[in-house]
C-alpha positions as CSV (number, residue, x, y, z in Angstrom):
1,M,5.2,80.4,-81.3
2,K,6.2,77.3,-82.9
3,V,5.0,76.3,-86.0
4,E,6.0,72.5,-87.3
5,R,4.8,70.8,-90.1
6,S,4.4,67.5,-89.7
7,K,5.5,63.7,-91.2
8,R,1.8,63.2,-93.1
9,G,2.0,66.3,-95.6
10,S,-0.5,69.4,-95.1
11,Q,-1.3,69.5,-91.2
12,I,0.0,72.4,-89.8
13,D,0.2,72.5,-85.6
14,V,0.3,75.7,-83.9
15,Y,1.8,76.2,-80.6
16,T,-0.2,78.5,-78.1
17,S,0.6,78.5,-74.7
18,S,3.1,81.2,-74.8
19,L,0.5,83.5,-76.2
20,S,-1.3,83.2,-73.0
21,D,1.4,84.4,-71.2
22,I,2.1,87.2,-73.0
23,M,-1.6,88.0,-72.7
24,F,-1.4,87.7,-68.6
25,F,1.1,90.0,-68.4
26,L,-0.2,92.6,-70.8
27,L,-3.1,92.5,-68.5
28,L,-1.4,93.2,-65.6
29,F,0.9,95.8,-66.6
30,F,-2.6,97.7,-68.1
31,L,-3.8,97.1,-64.2
32,I,-1.3,98.1,-62.6
33,I,-0.4,101.3,-64.8
34,S,-4.8,101.7,-64.7
35,T,-4.3,102.4,-60.4
36,L,-1.8,105.5,-61.3
37,V,-3.3,107.6,-63.4
38,N,-5.0,110.0,-60.8
39,P,-2.6,110.1,-58.0
40,S,-4.0,113.7,-56.5
41,V,-7.3,112.9,-56.2
42,I,-9.4,114.7,-53.5
43,K,-12.1,112.6,-52.2
44,L,-15.0,114.0,-52.0
45,L,-19.0,113.1,-52.1
46,L,-20.3,115.3,-55.1
47,P,-24.4,115.9,-54.7
48,K,-26.0,114.2,-57.7
49,T,-28.1,115.6,-60.9
50,H,-30.3,114.3,-63.9
51,Y,-28.8,117.4,-65.8
52,A,-25.0,118.0,-66.5
53,E,-23.0,120.3,-68.7
54,Q,-19.4,119.9,-70.0
55,I,-17.5,122.8,-68.9
56,T,-15.1,123.9,-71.5
57,A,-13.1,127.4,-71.1
58,E,-9.6,128.6,-71.7
59,K,-8.8,128.4,-67.7
60,N,-10.4,126.6,-65.5
61,I,-10.0,126.9,-61.6
62,N,-11.0,123.7,-59.5
63,I,-11.5,124.6,-56.0
64,S,-12.6,121.8,-53.6
65,I,-14.2,121.5,-50.5
66,T,-13.9,118.6,-48.4
67,K,-16.0,117.1,-45.6
68,D,-13.6,118.7,-43.0
69,L,-13.7,121.6,-44.2
70,I,-10.1,121.7,-45.8
71,Y,-10.2,124.1,-48.9
72,Y,-8.2,123.1,-52.3
73,Y,-7.5,125.1,-54.9
74,N,-6.1,123.3,-57.6
75,D,-4.7,120.7,-56.0
76,K,-3.1,122.9,-53.2
77,V,-4.2,122.9,-49.6
78,V,-5.1,126.7,-49.2
79,G,-6.9,128.6,-46.0
80,F,-10.6,130.4,-46.9
81,Q,-9.0,133.8,-46.6
82,E,-5.7,132.9,-49.6
83,I,-8.8,132.0,-51.9
84,E,-9.9,135.6,-53.0
85,P,-6.5,136.7,-53.7
86,M,-5.5,134.2,-55.3
87,L,-8.6,134.1,-58.0
88,E,-7.4,138.1,-58.5
89,Q,-4.3,137.2,-59.6
90,D,-5.2,134.2,-61.8
91,K,-8.2,136.5,-63.3
92,V,-5.5,139.1,-64.2
93,G,-4.9,138.4,-68.4
94,N,-7.8,135.7,-68.1
95,E,-11.4,137.7,-68.5
96,K,-12.7,134.3,-69.1
97,L,-11.7,132.6,-66.3
98,T,-14.0,130.1,-64.7
99,V,-14.1,128.6,-61.4
100,I,-15.1,124.8,-61.1
101,L,-16.6,124.1,-57.6
102,R,-16.6,121.0,-56.0
103,A,-17.5,120.5,-52.7
104,D,-18.6,117.5,-50.1
105,N,-22.5,117.3,-49.9
106,T,-22.5,117.0,-46.5
107,I,-21.0,120.3,-45.8
108,A,-23.2,123.5,-44.9
109,L,-24.5,125.3,-47.8
110,Q,-23.1,128.3,-46.2
111,K,-19.4,127.4,-47.0
112,V,-20.6,127.0,-50.9
113,V,-22.4,130.2,-51.0
114,D,-19.5,132.1,-49.8
115,I,-17.4,130.8,-52.4
116,V,-19.7,131.7,-55.1
117,G,-19.7,134.7,-53.5
118,I,-16.1,135.7,-53.8
119,G,-16.7,134.9,-57.4
120,N,-19.2,137.1,-57.8
121,K,-17.7,139.7,-56.3
122,L,-14.5,139.4,-58.5
123,K,-17.0,139.1,-61.9
124,I,-15.7,134.9,-62.1
125,K,-18.6,132.5,-63.6
126,V,-18.4,129.7,-60.3
127,V,-20.1,126.5,-61.6
128,L,-21.0,123.7,-59.3
129,S,-19.7,120.7,-59.8
130,A,-21.6,117.5,-59.6
131,L,-22.4,114.0,-60.3
132,K,-24.9,112.6,-63.0
133,D,-27.1,110.2,-62.4
């Protein structure tokens, strides 16, 4: 930024052309960084609800079911038979374990009920995740 005094005395000229370049590069930087924030997102169409509650627990386990019936256990692809032993292992030493179940809204309800049944069997709180309207 160049500041010059004119020969007339009290008038000061401030050249701001370089400031617009800096703002452009900052905007570009933040746009690029914001696309990299969540690279391991599982694409699901969650059901919607009018009532939502924020879950806070000591340890949350995220289980996701895609429309192709692929099961994710904390962003790791697993088979349905592997979920119960993994939950049993994670429950050891953590009695306040909470499972956040994210299921695509196009899958059969039985797949969701099967996961909730595993949670009930192991006495683990299972919360169904949904989008708030």
